[in-house]
LOLUMMI-141049 format. One record per residue (C-alpha): x negated, z, y; chain; residue number from 0; residue in three letters. Coordinates in Angstrom, 2 decimals, m for minus. Last residue first. Example, Ala and Ser with C-alpha at 12.3 -4.5 7.8 and 13.67 -1.06 7.14 Angstrom:
% residues 2
+---------+---------+---------+-------+-----+-----+
|    east |      up |   north | chain |   n | res |
+---------+---------+---------+-------+-----+-----+
|  m13.67 |    7.14 |   m1.06 |     A |   1 | ser |
|  m12.30 |    7.80 |   m4.50 |     A |   0 | ala |
+---------+---------+---------+-------+-----+-----+
% end
This chain:
% residues 334
+---------+---------+---------+-------+-----+-----+
|    east |      up |   north | chain |   n | res |
+---------+---------+---------+-------+-----+-----+
|    1.01 |   26.12 |   10.00 |     A | 333 | ile |
|   m2.46 |   27.56 |   10.48 |     A | 332 | asp |
|   m4.33 |   26.16 |    7.54 |     A | 331 | thr |
|   m3.88 |   22.40 |    7.82 |     A | 330 | arg |
|   m4.69 |   22.24 |   11.51 |     A | 329 | asp |
|   m4.91 |   18.54 |   12.38 |     A | 328 | his |
|   m1.64 |   16.98 |   11.30 |     A | 327 | ile |
|    0.52 |   20.12 |   11.44 |     A | 326 | ala |
|   m0.88 |   21.07 |   14.84 |     A | 325 | lys |
|   m0.18 |   17.62 |   16.22 |     A | 324 | trp |
|    3.32 |   17.71 |   14.78 |     A | 323 | leu |
|    4.07 |   21.10 |   16.34 |     A | 322 | leu |
|    2.73 |   20.03 |   19.72 |     A | 321 | asp |
|    4.70 |   16.79 |   19.61 |     A | 320 | lys |
|    7.88 |   18.76 |   18.87 |     A | 319 | leu |
|    7.25 |   21.13 |   21.80 |     A | 318 | glu |
|    6.89 |   18.11 |   24.09 |     A | 317 | thr |
|   10.09 |   16.61 |   22.66 |     A | 316 | leu |
|   12.14 |   19.77 |   23.15 |     A | 315 | gly |
|   14.87 |   18.12 |   25.19 |     A | 314 | lys |
|   14.53 |   14.43 |   25.94 |     A | 313 | gln |
|   18.13 |   14.13 |   27.24 |     A | 312 | val |
|   19.01 |   11.46 |   24.65 |     A | 311 | val |
|   16.25 |   12.34 |   22.19 |     A | 310 | ser |
|   17.57 |   15.86 |   21.88 |     A | 309 | ser |
|   15.44 |   18.49 |   20.19 |     A | 308 | ile |
|   15.67 |   21.95 |   18.70 |     A | 307 | phe |
|   12.34 |   22.96 |   17.11 |     A | 306 | val |
|   11.31 |   24.14 |   13.68 |     A | 305 | tyr |
|    8.28 |   25.46 |   11.75 |     A | 304 | pro |
|    9.19 |   25.81 |    7.99 |     A | 303 | val |
|    9.56 |   28.82 |    5.73 |     A | 302 | asn |
|   12.57 |   30.49 |    7.36 |     A | 301 | lys |
|   15.14 |   27.77 |    6.76 |     A | 300 | pro |
|   17.63 |   27.58 |    9.68 |     A | 299 | ile |
|   21.12 |   28.96 |    9.20 |     A | 298 | thr |
|   20.63 |   32.17 |   11.25 |     A | 297 | glu |
|   19.15 |   30.17 |   14.13 |     A | 296 | leu |
|   22.44 |   28.32 |   14.38 |     A | 295 | leu |
|   24.04 |   31.29 |   16.14 |     A | 294 | leu |
|   21.36 |   31.14 |   18.86 |     A | 293 | gln |
|   22.03 |   27.42 |   19.33 |     A | 292 | glu |
|   25.73 |   28.16 |   19.64 |     A | 291 | leu |
|   25.07 |   30.47 |   22.58 |     A | 290 | glu |
|   22.67 |   28.03 |   24.21 |     A | 289 | asp |
|   25.16 |   25.21 |   24.20 |     A | 288 | asp |
|   25.54 |   22.44 |   21.61 |     A | 287 | ile |
|   25.79 |   18.64 |   21.86 |     A | 286 | met |
|   22.43 |   18.33 |   23.59 |     A | 285 | asp |
|   21.00 |   19.57 |   20.26 |     A | 284 | ser |
|   21.30 |   16.07 |   18.82 |     A | 283 | lys |
|   18.45 |   16.81 |   16.44 |     A | 282 | thr |
|   17.27 |   19.98 |   14.69 |     A | 281 | ile |
|   13.68 |   19.08 |   13.99 |     A | 280 | ala |
|   11.97 |   20.65 |   10.97 |     A | 279 | leu |
|    8.21 |   20.40 |   10.39 |     A | 278 | val |
|    6.48 |   20.03 |    7.05 |     A | 277 | arg |
|    2.89 |   20.08 |    5.85 |     A | 276 | asn |
|    2.32 |   18.14 |    2.63 |     A | 275 | lys |
|    2.28 |   19.95 |   m0.70 |     A | 274 | asp |
|    5.94 |   18.96 |   m1.13 |     A | 273 | leu |
|    4.80 |   15.38 |   m1.77 |     A | 272 | leu |
|    3.23 |   16.54 |   m5.05 |     A | 271 | glu |
|    6.75 |   16.97 |   m6.53 |     A | 270 | pro |
|    7.27 |   13.18 |   m6.55 |     A | 269 | asn |
|   10.75 |   11.62 |   m6.71 |     A | 268 | tyr |
|   12.55 |   14.77 |   m7.83 |     A | 267 | lys |
|   10.73 |   16.84 |   m5.19 |     A | 266 | lys |
|   11.57 |   14.32 |   m2.46 |     A | 265 | ile |
|   15.25 |   14.48 |   m3.39 |     A | 264 | glu |
|   15.11 |   18.29 |   m3.53 |     A | 263 | asn |
|   13.53 |   18.56 |   m0.08 |     A | 262 | val |
|   16.27 |   16.40 |    1.41 |     A | 261 | leu |
|   18.94 |   18.48 |   m0.26 |     A | 260 | ile |
|   17.23 |   21.64 |    1.02 |     A | 259 | gln |
|   17.33 |   20.41 |    4.60 |     A | 258 | tyr |
|   21.01 |   19.64 |    4.28 |     A | 257 | glu |
|   21.69 |   23.16 |    2.92 |     A | 256 | lys |
|   19.66 |   24.88 |    5.65 |     A | 255 | ser |
|   21.44 |   22.96 |    8.37 |     A | 254 | ile |
|   24.94 |   23.75 |    7.06 |     A | 253 | asp |
|   27.93 |   21.82 |    8.40 |     A | 252 | asp |
|   25.66 |   19.52 |   10.37 |     A | 251 | ala |
|   26.40 |   19.34 |   14.15 |     A | 250 | asp |
|   22.80 |   20.16 |   15.06 |     A | 249 | ala |
|   21.56 |   17.08 |   13.28 |     A | 248 | pro |
|   18.89 |   17.49 |   10.54 |     A | 247 | val |
|   15.49 |   15.86 |   10.76 |     A | 246 | met |
|   12.62 |   16.66 |    8.42 |     A | 245 | phe |
|    9.23 |   15.67 |    9.79 |     A | 244 | leu |
|    6.86 |   15.17 |    6.88 |     A | 243 | leu |
|    3.13 |   15.35 |    7.64 |     A | 242 | val |
|    0.14 |   13.40 |    6.33 |     A | 241 | ser |
|    2.14 |   10.30 |    5.43 |     A | 240 | asn |
|    1.03 |    7.98 |    2.61 |     A | 239 | arg |
|    3.53 |    9.24 |    0.04 |     A | 238 | glu |
|    6.46 |    8.95 |    2.46 |     A | 237 | ile |
|    6.40 |    5.18 |    2.04 |     A | 236 | his |
|    7.19 |    5.65 |   m1.64 |     A | 235 | arg |
|   10.66 |    6.96 |   m0.76 |     A | 234 | leu |
|   11.50 |    3.47 |    0.54 |     A | 233 | phe |
|   12.60 |    1.73 |   m2.62 |     A | 232 | arg |
|   13.51 |    4.98 |   m4.30 |     A | 231 | thr |
|   17.20 |    4.49 |   m3.89 |     A | 230 | gly |
|   18.66 |    2.60 |   m0.95 |     A | 229 | leu |
|   21.93 |    4.33 |   m1.68 |     A | 228 | gly |
|   21.70 |    5.85 |   m5.13 |     A | 227 | lys |
|   18.63 |    5.14 |   m7.26 |     A | 226 | gly |
|   18.12 |    8.41 |   m9.11 |     A | 225 | glu |
|   15.72 |    9.72 |   m6.44 |     A | 224 | ala |
|   18.31 |    8.74 |   m3.82 |     A | 223 | ala |
|   20.84 |   11.10 |   m5.37 |     A | 222 | gly |
|   21.70 |   12.80 |   m2.10 |     A | 221 | glu |
|   21.10 |   10.27 |    0.64 |     A | 220 | ile |
|   17.82 |    9.31 |    2.32 |     A | 219 | ile |
|   17.67 |    7.27 |    5.50 |     A | 218 | gly |
|   15.23 |    4.42 |    6.02 |     A | 217 | pro |
|   11.76 |    5.72 |    6.99 |     A | 216 | ile |
|   10.72 |    5.90 |   10.65 |     A | 215 | asp |
|    6.94 |    6.10 |   10.55 |     A | 214 | ala |
|    5.01 |    8.04 |   13.22 |     A | 213 | val |
|    1.40 |    7.32 |   14.22 |     A | 212 | val |
|   m0.74 |    9.73 |   16.26 |     A | 211 | phe |
|   m2.22 |    9.73 |   19.73 |     A | 210 | ser |
|   m4.83 |   11.36 |   21.94 |     A | 209 | lys |
|   m5.28 |   10.32 |   25.58 |     A | 208 | ser |
|   m5.79 |   13.95 |   26.68 |     A | 207 | asp |
|   m2.35 |   15.06 |   25.42 |     A | 206 | arg |
|   m0.30 |   12.90 |   23.05 |     A | 205 | tyr |
|    0.86 |    9.29 |   23.00 |     A | 204 | ala |
|    2.99 |    8.44 |   19.95 |     A | 203 | val |
|    2.23 |    5.18 |   18.14 |     A | 202 | val |
|    5.34 |    3.83 |   16.43 |     A | 201 | gly |
|    5.93 |    2.39 |   12.95 |     A | 200 | leu |
|    9.23 |    1.17 |   11.60 |     A | 199 | asn |
|   10.15 |    1.26 |    7.90 |     A | 198 | pro |
|   12.83 |   m1.25 |    6.87 |     A | 197 | thr |
|   16.62 |   m1.07 |    6.60 |     A | 196 | met |
|   17.22 |    1.23 |    9.56 |     A | 195 | thr |
|   20.88 |    1.16 |   10.53 |     A | 194 | thr |
|   21.56 |    2.69 |    7.12 |     A | 193 | phe |
|   24.57 |    4.72 |    8.23 |     A | 192 | pro |
|   26.51 |    3.84 |   11.42 |     A | 191 | tyr |
|   26.02 |    4.84 |   15.04 |     A | 190 | asp |
|   23.41 |    2.19 |   15.72 |     A | 189 | gly |
|   19.74 |    1.78 |   16.55 |     A | 188 | ile |
|   17.42 |   m1.06 |   15.56 |     A | 187 | glu |
|   13.83 |    0.01 |   16.01 |     A | 186 | pro |
|   11.98 |   m0.61 |   19.31 |     A | 185 | lys |
|    8.60 |    1.07 |   19.00 |     A | 184 | ala |
|    6.90 |    2.09 |   22.29 |     A | 183 | ala |
|    6.75 |    5.73 |   21.25 |     A | 182 | ser |
|    8.50 |    9.08 |   21.87 |     A | 181 | ile |
|   11.87 |    7.63 |   22.83 |     A | 180 | val |
|   12.19 |    4.76 |   20.34 |     A | 179 | ser |
|   10.99 |    6.99 |   17.51 |     A | 178 | leu |
|   13.59 |    9.65 |   18.36 |     A | 177 | leu |
|   16.37 |    7.07 |   18.40 |     A | 176 | thr |
|   15.26 |    5.69 |   15.04 |     A | 175 | ser |
|   15.29 |    9.13 |   13.46 |     A | 174 | lys |
|   18.62 |   10.28 |   14.91 |     A | 173 | gly |
|   20.21 |   11.67 |   11.76 |     A | 172 | ala |
|   22.25 |    8.51 |   11.21 |     A | 171 | asn |
|   21.25 |    8.15 |    7.57 |     A | 170 | pro |
|   19.98 |   11.44 |    6.15 |     A | 169 | phe |
|   16.55 |   12.64 |    7.06 |     A | 168 | gly |
|   12.82 |   12.25 |    6.67 |     A | 167 | val |
|   10.57 |   10.95 |    9.44 |     A | 166 | leu |
|    6.99 |   10.36 |    8.22 |     A | 165 | gly |
|    4.08 |   11.56 |   10.34 |     A | 164 | val |
|    0.43 |   10.48 |   10.23 |     A | 163 | asp |
|    1.21 |    6.94 |    9.12 |     A | 162 | ala |
|    0.15 |    4.48 |    6.43 |     A | 161 | leu |
|    3.18 |    2.64 |    5.00 |     A | 160 | val |
|    3.06 |    2.27 |    1.26 |     A | 159 | lys |
|    2.99 |   m1.43 |    0.37 |     A | 158 | leu |
|    3.59 |   m2.55 |   m3.19 |     A | 157 | glu |
|    1.78 |   m5.37 |   m4.98 |     A | 156 | leu |
|    3.00 |   m6.09 |   m8.50 |     A | 155 | ile |
|    0.76 |   m8.10 |  m10.80 |     A | 154 | ile |
|    1.67 |  m10.46 |  m13.63 |     A | 153 | trp |
|   m1.42 |  m10.95 |  m15.74 |     A | 152 | ala |
|   m4.38 |  m13.23 |  m16.37 |     A | 151 | glu |
|   m8.06 |  m12.81 |  m17.14 |     A | 150 | glu |
|  m10.19 |  m15.90 |  m17.77 |     A | 149 | ser |
|  m12.10 |  m16.63 |  m20.94 |     A | 148 | pro |
|  m15.85 |  m16.13 |  m21.25 |     A | 147 | glu |
|  m17.92 |  m19.30 |  m21.19 |     A | 146 | gly |
|  m18.98 |  m20.93 |  m24.44 |     A | 145 | pro |
|  m22.40 |  m19.90 |  m25.67 |     A | 144 | gln |
|  m24.96 |  m22.45 |  m26.72 |     A | 143 | ala |
|  m25.89 |  m24.24 |  m29.94 |     A | 142 | tyr |
|  m28.45 |  m26.76 |  m31.24 |     A | 141 | his |
|  m31.38 |  m24.33 |  m31.23 |     A | 140 | pro |
|  m34.71 |  m26.22 |  m31.23 |     A | 139 | ala |
|  m37.69 |  m23.87 |  m31.79 |     A | 138 | gln |
|  m35.92 |  m21.59 |  m34.26 |     A | 137 | asn |
|  m38.60 |  m19.52 |  m36.04 |     A | 136 | thr |
|  m40.53 |  m18.54 |  m32.93 |     A | 135 | ala |
|  m37.29 |  m18.18 |  m31.01 |     A | 134 | thr |
|  m35.18 |  m20.35 |  m28.64 |     A | 133 | lys |
|  m31.74 |  m18.87 |  m28.06 |     A | 132 | phe |
|  m31.90 |  m18.51 |  m24.27 |     A | 131 | asn |
|  m32.77 |  m22.20 |  m23.76 |     A | 130 | thr |
|  m29.53 |  m23.09 |  m25.61 |     A | 129 | asn |
|  m27.53 |  m22.30 |  m22.50 |     A | 128 | gly |
|  m25.83 |  m18.94 |  m22.02 |     A | 127 | leu |
|  m22.10 |  m18.92 |  m21.33 |     A | 126 | gly |
|  m20.75 |  m18.20 |  m17.86 |     A | 125 | gly |
|  m19.01 |  m14.89 |  m17.28 |     A | 124 | arg |
|  m15.24 |  m14.90 |  m16.98 |     A | 123 | gly |
|  m13.75 |  m14.27 |  m13.56 |     A | 122 | gly |
|  m12.52 |  m10.80 |  m12.77 |     A | 121 | lys |
|   m8.88 |  m10.26 |  m11.82 |     A | 120 | met |
|   m7.78 |   m7.81 |   m9.11 |     A | 119 | leu |
|  m11.28 |   m7.15 |   m7.80 |     A | 118 | pro |
|  m11.47 |   m4.55 |   m5.02 |     A | 117 | lys |
|  m12.55 |   m5.13 |   m1.41 |     A | 116 | glu |
|  m12.38 |   m2.66 |    1.46 |     A | 115 | glu |
|  m12.67 |   m4.45 |    4.83 |     A | 114 | gly |
|  m10.23 |   m2.09 |    6.56 |     A | 113 | his |
|   m9.59 |    0.94 |    4.40 |     A | 112 | glu |
|   m6.71 |    2.08 |    2.19 |     A | 111 | thr |
|   m6.44 |   m0.43 |   m0.69 |     A | 110 | ile |
|   m5.02 |    1.21 |   m3.78 |     A | 109 | glu |
|   m5.95 |    0.71 |   m7.43 |     A | 108 | phe |
|   m4.73 |   m0.36 |  m10.87 |     A | 107 | leu |
|   m1.52 |    1.67 |  m11.00 |     A | 106 | val |
|    0.01 |    1.24 |  m14.45 |     A | 105 | lys |
|    3.55 |   m0.16 |  m14.45 |     A | 104 | gly |
|    2.99 |   m1.44 |  m17.99 |     A | 103 | thr |
|    4.17 |   m5.05 |  m17.65 |     A | 102 | glu |
|    3.83 |   m5.47 |  m13.87 |     A | 101 | ala |
|    0.30 |   m4.03 |  m13.79 |     A | 100 | asp |
|    0.14 |   m2.39 |  m10.40 |     A |  99 | lys |
|   m1.71 |   m2.96 |   m7.10 |     A |  98 | ala |
|   m1.01 |   m0.56 |   m4.23 |     A |  97 | val |
|   m1.26 |   m1.70 |   m0.60 |     A |  96 | thr |
|   m1.73 |    1.11 |    1.94 |     A |  95 | gly |
|   m3.78 |   m0.99 |    4.34 |     A |  94 | leu |
|   m2.31 |   m4.47 |    4.68 |     A |  93 | pro |
|   m3.49 |   m7.24 |    2.33 |     A |  92 | val |
|   m5.99 |  m10.07 |    2.66 |     A |  91 | pro |
|   m6.39 |  m12.14 |   m0.55 |     A |  90 | met |
|   m9.88 |  m13.30 |   m1.44 |     A |  89 | ile |
|  m10.06 |  m16.10 |   m3.98 |     A |  88 | ile |
|  m13.56 |  m16.43 |   m5.40 |     A |  87 | asp |
|  m15.00 |  m19.91 |   m5.84 |     A |  86 | glu |
|  m15.96 |  m20.79 |   m9.41 |     A |  85 | gly |
|  m19.67 |  m20.52 |   m9.89 |     A |  84 | glu |
|  m21.76 |  m23.71 |  m10.15 |     A |  83 | ala |
|  m23.42 |  m24.46 |  m13.45 |     A |  82 | gly |
|  m27.03 |  m23.41 |  m13.96 |     A |  81 | thr |
|  m29.69 |  m26.09 |  m14.25 |     A |  80 | ser |
|  m32.30 |  m25.47 |  m16.94 |     A |  79 | gly |
|  m33.39 |  m29.10 |  m17.07 |     A |  78 | his |
|  m30.02 |  m30.05 |  m18.52 |     A |  77 | gly |
|  m26.72 |  m28.80 |  m17.28 |     A |  76 | gly |
|  m24.58 |  m25.67 |  m17.38 |     A |  75 | gly |
|  m20.81 |  m25.89 |  m17.31 |     A |  74 | pro |
|  m18.89 |  m25.25 |  m14.09 |     A |  73 | lys |
|  m17.05 |  m22.00 |  m13.46 |     A |  72 | gly |
|  m13.30 |  m22.13 |  m13.34 |     A |  71 | asn |
|  m11.33 |  m22.01 |  m10.07 |     A |  70 | pro |
|   m9.09 |  m19.02 |   m9.27 |     A |  69 | ala |
|   m5.37 |  m19.33 |  m10.00 |     A |  68 | his |
|   m2.72 |  m17.63 |   m7.91 |     A |  67 | ile |
|    0.96 |  m18.08 |   m8.85 |     A |  66 | his |
|    4.05 |  m16.81 |   m7.09 |     A |  65 | lys |
|    2.99 |  m17.19 |   m3.45 |     A |  64 | thr |
|    6.30 |  m17.24 |   m1.56 |     A |  63 | tyr |
|    6.19 |  m13.59 |   m0.46 |     A |  62 | lys |
|    2.42 |  m13.45 |   m0.13 |     A |  61 | leu |
|    2.25 |  m13.87 |    3.67 |     A |  60 | his |
|    5.14 |  m11.41 |    4.04 |     A |  59 | leu |
|    3.12 |   m8.57 |    2.50 |     A |  58 | leu |
|    3.44 |   m6.53 |    5.70 |     A |  57 | thr |
|    1.24 |   m4.78 |    8.28 |     A |  56 | trp |
|   m1.69 |   m7.18 |    8.46 |     A |  55 | tyr |
|   m4.38 |   m6.88 |   11.14 |     A |  54 | asn |
|   m5.73 |   m3.78 |    9.38 |     A |  53 | ser |
|   m7.09 |   m5.99 |    6.60 |     A |  52 | asp |
|   m7.88 |   m4.55 |    3.18 |     A |  51 | gly |
|   m9.34 |   m7.13 |    0.80 |     A |  50 | arg |
|   m7.87 |   m7.96 |   m2.60 |     A |  49 | leu |
|  m10.08 |  m10.07 |   m4.91 |     A |  48 | ile |
|   m9.34 |  m12.77 |   m7.44 |     A |  47 | ile |
|  m12.67 |  m13.67 |   m9.08 |     A |  46 | his |
|  m13.84 |  m17.20 |   m9.76 |     A |  45 | gly |
|  m15.42 |  m18.12 |  m13.05 |     A |  44 | gly |
|  m19.13 |  m17.59 |  m13.56 |     A |  43 | arg |
|  m21.33 |  m20.65 |  m13.96 |     A |  42 | gly |
|  m22.61 |  m21.89 |  m17.28 |     A |  41 | gly |
|  m26.21 |  m21.42 |  m18.26 |     A |  40 | asp |
|  m28.74 |  m24.21 |  m18.46 |     A |  39 | gly |
|  m29.88 |  m26.24 |  m21.47 |     A |  38 | gly |
|  m33.65 |  m26.70 |  m21.53 |     A |  37 | asp |
|  m34.47 |  m26.78 |  m25.26 |     A |  36 | pro |
|  m37.96 |  m27.96 |  m26.17 |     A |  35 | gly |
|  m39.51 |  m31.38 |  m25.64 |     A |  34 | gly |
|  m39.69 |  m33.97 |  m28.40 |     A |  33 | lys |
|  m40.32 |  m37.27 |  m26.63 |     A |  32 | pro |
|  m42.54 |  m35.74 |  m23.95 |     A |  31 | val |
|  m44.43 |  m38.73 |  m22.49 |     A |  30 | phe |
|  m41.40 |  m40.57 |  m21.16 |     A |  29 | lys |
|  m39.27 |  m37.42 |  m20.75 |     A |  28 | glu |
|  m36.66 |  m35.69 |  m22.86 |     A |  27 | arg |
|  m36.22 |  m31.94 |  m22.56 |     A |  26 | arg |
|  m33.40 |  m30.82 |  m24.80 |     A |  25 | phe |
|  m29.83 |  m29.92 |  m23.95 |     A |  24 | his |
|  m27.10 |  m27.72 |  m25.32 |     A |  23 | val |
|  m25.49 |  m26.40 |  m22.14 |     A |  22 | ser |
|  m23.73 |  m23.08 |  m21.59 |     A |  21 | gly |
|  m20.02 |  m23.26 |  m21.03 |     A |  20 | ala |
|  m18.50 |  m22.38 |  m17.65 |     A |  19 | gly |
|  m16.73 |  m19.08 |  m17.29 |     A |  18 | gly |
|  m12.96 |  m19.22 |  m16.92 |     A |  17 | lys |
|  m11.47 |  m18.57 |  m13.49 |     A |  16 | gly |
|   m9.11 |  m15.71 |  m12.72 |     A |  15 | ser |
|   m5.38 |  m15.89 |  m13.28 |     A |  14 | arg |
|   m2.81 |  m14.06 |  m11.21 |     A |  13 | cys |
|    0.96 |  m14.18 |  m11.49 |     A |  12 | phe |
|    2.64 |  m12.59 |   m8.47 |     A |  11 | ile |
|    5.25 |   m9.93 |   m7.81 |     A |  10 | lys |
|    5.77 |   m8.87 |   m4.18 |     A |   9 | val |
|    7.01 |   m5.69 |   m2.53 |     A |   8 | tyr |
|    6.69 |   m4.38 |    1.04 |     A |   7 | asp |
|    8.05 |   m7.35 |    2.97 |     A |   6 | ile |
|    8.89 |   m6.69 |    6.63 |     A |   5 | phe |
|    9.80 |  m10.08 |    8.05 |     A |   4 | asn |
|   13.49 |   m9.37 |    7.78 |     A |   3 | ser |
|   13.02 |   m6.47 |   10.21 |     A |   2 | ser |
|   11.69 |   m8.78 |   12.88 |     A |   1 | ala |
|   15.00 |  m10.58 |   13.11 |     A |   0 | met |
+---------+---------+---------+-------+-----+-----+
% end
């Protein structure tokens, strides 16, 4: 199954290369029996570097890589020769990858652009050879610097899906069905909770050959921020979305109440997410008639743009795309 290939969390042990030791060496030639110091510097140890690559969409290629060790730098040699540098290890990762210290949980950096490179572990600098320590009062130094030690740590890599719109709703709210209708994505669809176990991305065609990306996030339940249901495992994917599309079915007991529960879960997880533009879609509206739709207007939150939609009969989808496009590109007017 394709869904099993979506890996958005890996923990790996990384160790950069040690710097090579500087050389203690003296020039010795046939007619120069007591030449001065000519020990070369040691080479730098290899870095471990993350590089953003838009061709990757999952951390699957790192799932079974538990230890990454960069080569050490080579020691310096005589005649002023510098030791070779340890080869850098460059790890391609999908855009939206966050690197964290596994012990402290501190965020080290994020990779958000194709080709962006950031060092995860820096290799130790090579030690200076004894040539560097020659002075007027010490013409023949018999010492050199050792190379700097390597860096090592357990690192967590987390993927936050990059998309323009994130679908937010309870399980079985119609998120996957909507994505399958408005894009070419083919998420698993079923009439039971938690059909979607991994985020799905779809490119939605808009007017004049424009498009935007929608992410179907696994369903949220009340208490998700405390770890209930699928917990916070997928809430982080919402952080990278420009707009949040809240989806509540028309047959819900109280549309406003369900919407507020979703908002509260996001607020508990990260209050800053509520600064994003929001749109509300009342789904499965093919199940109600016009009269009932008018009655439901009284239960809809007043502070969010909304539209009644039905993915089955494709009702309101054009209006929904218009609202989403406006929310993405016109931050001030919605």
